[in-house]
C-alpha positions in Angstrom: 88.0 88.9 110.7 90.2 89.4 113.6 90.0 92.6 115.7 92.8 92.9 118.3 94.1 95.6 120.6 97.3 96.8 122.2 97.1 98.7 125.5 99.8 101.0 126.8 98.8 101.6 130.5 101.7 104.2 131.0 100.3 106.4 128.2 96.7 105.4 128.8 96.4 104.7 125.1 94.9 101.8 123.3 95.1 100.9 119.7 92.4 98.7 118.2 93.5 96.9 115.0 90.9 96.0 112.4 91.6 93.4 109.7 89.5 92.4 106.7 85.9 93.4 106.7 84.5 95.7 109.3 80.8 94.8 109.2 78.0 93.2 111.3 80.0 90.1 111.8 82.5 92.2 113.8 80.1 93.6 116.4 81.0 91.4 119.4 84.7 91.3 118.8 84.9 95.1 118.4 82.8 95.7 121.5 85.1 93.3 123.5 88.1 95.4 122.5 86.8 98.7 123.7 84.3 98.2 126.5 86.8 98.5 129.4 88.8 101.5 127.9 86.9 104.4 129.5 90.0 106.3 130.6 92.2 105.6 127.5 92.9 107.6 124.4 91.6 105.3 121.6 93.1 104.8 118.2 91.5 102.6 115.6 93.9 101.3 113.0 92.3 100.3 109.7 95.7 99.5 108.1 94.6 95.9 107.3 90.9 96.5 106.7 89.6 96.5 103.2 85.8 96.9 103.6 83.4 98.8 105.9 79.6 99.1 105.6 76.9 100.9 107.5 77.2 98.4 110.3 80.8 99.4 110.7 79.8 103.1 110.9 77.2 102.2 113.5 79.8 100.3 115.6 82.0 103.4 115.7 79.1 105.6 116.8 78.0 103.0 119.4 81.6 103.0 120.8 81.7 106.7 121.1 78.4 106.8 122.9 79.2 103.8 125.1 82.5 105.3 126.2 81.1 108.8 126.6 83.9 110.3 124.6 83.6 113.9 123.5 83.8 114.7 119.8 87.1 114.0 118.2 88.7 112.1 121.1 88.8 108.9 119.1 91.4 108.7 116.3 90.8 106.6 113.1 94.1 106.0 111.3 95.7 104.3 108.3 92.5 103.9 106.3 92.5 102.5 102.8 91.0 105.0 100.3 87.7 103.2 100.0 87.2 103.2 103.8 88.3 106.8 104.2 85.8 107.7 101.4 82.9 106.0 103.3 83.9 107.9 106.5 84.1 111.3 104.8 80.9 110.9 102.9 79.2 110.0 106.1 80.7 113.1 107.7 82.5 111.1 110.4 85.3 113.7 110.2 82.9 115.8 112.4 82.9 113.2 115.1 86.3 111.6 115.0 89.8 112.5 114.1 90.5 110.8 110.7 94.2 110.6 109.8 
């Protein structure tokens, strides 16, 4: 389950790409992608993800807390319907921008 990132230093924007399952097995890879991005706008692209569980939700909250980002400064984009449903049921639209 690869998690990769692209960094644009000029725009101070980073995109984290999630593939496959976003669950407990992704914890360290996900953390490695965001831990040094304190000054960047962060976009998490779920275009190639097909599953997310409560561990995935926890990882998103941990990232937000770790980076000390205010509400809605992290964008979650290109979600499959089943992932978007989990995010909305969990009311993550109150904490993140979900597009």
